[in-house]
MIFIGU-899697 format. One line per field, with one value per residue (C-alpha): z, y negated, x negated; residue in one letter. Coordinates in steps of 0.25 Angstrom, whole numbers. Each point is the difference from the previous one (the first is absolute). Example, Ala and Ser with C-alpha at 12.3 -4.5 7.8 and 13.67 -1.06 7.14 Angstrom:
REM MIFIGU-899697
pz <- 31,-2 $
py <- 18,-14 $
px <- -49,-6 $
aa <- A,S $
***
This chain:
REM MIFIGU-899697
pz <- 0,-4,11,-3,-1,13,7,-5,7,12,0,0,13,5,-3,7,13,8,3,14,7,4,13,9,13,-6,-6,12,4,-11,-14,-10,-9,-15,0,0,-4,10,-5,0,12,-10,-13,-11,-12,-13,-6,-14,-8,-9,11,-3,12,13,4,10,9,1,3,12,5,14,11,10,-8,-13,-1,-11,3,7,14,0,-14,-12,-13,-12,-14,-14,-5,14,2,10,-9,-4,13,3,-6,5,2,-2,1,-3,14,-1,9,-2,4,-5,-6,-5,-13,3,-14,-13,1,15,12,15,10,13,0,6,-13,-8,6,-11,-14,-10,-11,9,2,-8,0,-2,-6,4,11,3,-4,-2,-13,4,0,-14,3,-10,2,-15,-2,0,4,13,4,0,4,10,-5,14,15,9,15,10,6,15,-2,8,-4,13,9,12,-5,10,-5,-15,-8,-15,-4,-14,-14,-14,-11,-14,-11,-14,-6,3,10,-8,-2,8,13,7,4,14,8,13,11,9,14,1,-11,7,8,13,-8,-10,0,-5,-11,-3,-13,0,-4,14,10,9,13,5,-6,-7,-14,-13,-6,-14,-1,1,11,7,13,8,14,6,5,14,-3,-4,5,-8,8,-8,10,-2,-15,2,-1,11,-3,10,-8,12,-7,-10,-12,-4,-7,1,-7,-15,2,4,-8,-4,3,11,-9,5,-8,-2,-8,-6,-4,6,5,6,15,4,-4,7,8,12,10,14,10,10,13,-8,-10,-1,-15,-4,-12,9,10,-4,-12,-3,-13,-6,-1,-14,2,9,-11,-11,-2,-1,-10,-9,0,-4,-11,-5,-2,-10,-6,6,9,11,-4,7 $
py <- 0,-14,-10,-9,11,6,-14,-2,13,-5,-13,8,7,-14,-5,11,-2,-13,-7,4,5,14,2,8,0,-4,-13,-9,3,7,-3,-8,11,-2,-5,12,2,11,-2,-10,-3,0,7,-6,-7,8,-3,-5,11,-10,-9,-5,-10,-2,-11,-9,2,15,-4,-9,10,5,7,-11,-13,-7,-4,-3,7,-1,-6,-15,0,-9,7,0,-1,3,-12,-3,-1,12,9,8,3,14,12,8,15,8,15,8,1,-15,-3,-14,-4,-11,1,-9,1,3,5,-2,13,2,-4,0,4,7,16,1,-6,11,13,5,6,-9,2,-6,-14,-12,-14,-12,-13,-10,-8,8,12,-9,-2,-15,-1,5,14,11,14,2,-11,8,-13,1,15,9,15,5,9,3,-3,1,0,-2,13,-4,-4,9,-3,4,-6,-9,-14,-4,11,-2,-2,-1,-5,-3,5,-3,0,3,-4,5,-14,-13,-10,-12,-10,-11,7,-3,12,-3,1,6,-11,1,-5,-6,-10,-5,-13,-2,-7,11,2,14,1,11,3,12,6,4,-3,-12,8,14,7,-12,5,-9,6,-2,-15,-6,-10,-7,-5,-3,0,-10,6,-1,11,11,7,8,12,6,11,5,-3,-8,-14,-3,-9,-8,-1,-6,-13,6,2,13,13,11,12,0,-9,12,1,-14,-10,-9,-11,-10,-11,0,-10,-4,14,9,14,12,0,11,10,0,13,0,-9,1,-8,-10,-5,-12,7,13,-1,8,-9,-12,5,5,6,8,-1,8,-8,3,-4,11,10,-7,11,11,-9,-2,14,5,-11,3,15,-5,-10,-12,-10,-11,-14,-6 $
px <- 0,-6,-3,12,10,-5,1,14,4,-7,8,13,-4,-4,14,6,-7,0,-13,-3,-13,-2,7,-10,-7,-13,4,1,-14,-6,-5,8,6,4,14,9,15,5,15,11,9,12,3,-9,6,-2,-14,-1,-7,-6,-6,-14,0,7,10,-6,12,-4,-14,4,11,-3,7,-5,1,-4,-15,-10,-14,-13,1,2,-4,3,6,-8,6,-5,-8,-5,-15,0,9,-12,-7,4,7,12,-2,12,3,12,5,3,-12,-6,-15,-9,-14,-11,-9,-14,-4,6,9,-2,9,-4,11,3,-2,14,6,-7,6,8,-2,-8,10,11,-7,1,-7,9,-5,11,5,12,8,12,8,0,-15,-1,-5,3,-6,0,-11,-13,-7,7,-3,-12,0,-11,-11,-6,1,-12,3,-11,-4,1,15,10,14,6,-11,5,-1,-11,-8,2,-12,-4,14,-5,3,-5,11,-6,10,2,-2,-6,6,5,-11,7,-2,-13,-10,-3,-13,-1,-3,-12,4,-14,3,13,2,8,10,3,16,4,10,10,8,9,13,5,11,2,1,2,12,4,-3,-1,-13,-3,-1,-14,-3,-11,-4,-13,-5,-11,-13,5,10,-9,-13,-10,-4,-12,-2,14,-1,13,6,11,11,9,13,8,1,9,-9,-7,2,11,5,-3,-12,-8,-13,1,-12,-4,-7,-10,-6,-15,-7,13,4,10,-6,5,-3,9,12,13,1,10,8,4,9,-4,5,5,8,8,-2,-12,-3,0,-9,-14,-6,-13,-7,-12,-13,-4,-14,-2,4,-7,-10,11,8,-13,-3,14,0,-14,3,11,-9,7,-7,3,-1,-13 $
aa <- M,S,A,D,L,R,L,A,S,V,L,I,V,F,L,I,F,S,S,C,S,K,D,D,S,K,N,A,M,G,R,V,P,P,L,Q,K,P,G,P,A,Q,P,P,R,S,P,N,P,N,A,H,C,I,P,E,S,D,L,V,K,T,T,V,E,K,S,N,G,I,V,G,G,E,R,I,Y,P,G,N,A,D,A,K,R,V,V,L,L,F,D,T,K,G,A,I,C,T,A,T,P,I,A,R,D,V,L,L,T,A,A,H,C,A,Q,G,L,V,K,N,Y,L,A,I,F,H,T,A,L,S,C,E,S,G,F,D,A,R,D,V,A,M,V,S,S,V,N,E,M,V,V,H,E,A,Y,I,D,N,A,P,A,N,E,L,V,G,D,L,A,L,I,F,L,K,K,D,I,P,V,E,Y,P,I,Y,K,L,A,K,P,A,Q,M,T,L,E,N,S,I,Y,F,F,G,Y,G,A,I,G,Y,Q,M,G,S,S,G,M,L,R,K,T,E,L,P,S,S,K,Y,T,I,D,Q,T,Q,K,K,V,L,L,D,Q,T,S,G,H,G,V,C,S,G,D,S,G,G,P,G,L,V,S,I,D,G,E,L,Q,I,L,A,V,N,S,Y,V,S,S,S,P,L,S,S,D,A,C,K,G,N,A,T,L,V,L,T,D,S,Y,R,D,W,I,A,V,K,L,A,A,R,N,R,Y,L,R,Q $
***
């Protein structure tokens, strides 16, 4: 089955199920899962068998309240300067993650976003899955199949959140990423300043169990709201101000500006609640520090004749 036809089939599944986070005991204090569709609270309406996009009203539908994406974020529309920062990673279960280009046909994401069959994954080069945004699964410029997924060997999917390591994966695509997308460097913490804000771009939800993945948004946190822990190979976020990442933003980048260029400091891994908020996505978050895994990434790329930007 071609990529566009397969995506059309996936979109039908997406239309059937409401946009809500997977409801399990690990979400509140565990890793950020790809957005899951466990089933509608009420009988679904009949899907359109010819659908090649999703009505925005379905994307924002949720069992809790309507919302519009990444926590505390600003919606990004086609034509916006930030419209081609990151890529949506989609699988046939309806799961959504975010990924970042690091070579012309390679995306960096979280390991927990790459746990299915390769043939079921697609990369989406658009700001939303909505019809209103102009998305069309039949447009080959907007979709790529996946050729290979390489997950870090230390990653254990069912490990407790505080013991989770190696939550990184490389996604090798069957075609090049559109030239409008930047190929990012991995940031070196030693080159950062005390004033470095951290920037997030992702397709995720506005809060725990609030749904609404599938539309690109952005937000940022000042340097006072995150800590780099090189010993633990992590970046720790304080999201209690109402800005940060959530389900669907998994695998997306925490970007910092170095010499005027955005570079990948970390990859979104998991969230946890805090005494200030019962919403895990408005508590704390933990990201994987990419510089700590630079050698692993470089070796996996070189084995396939790809290389990190220096």
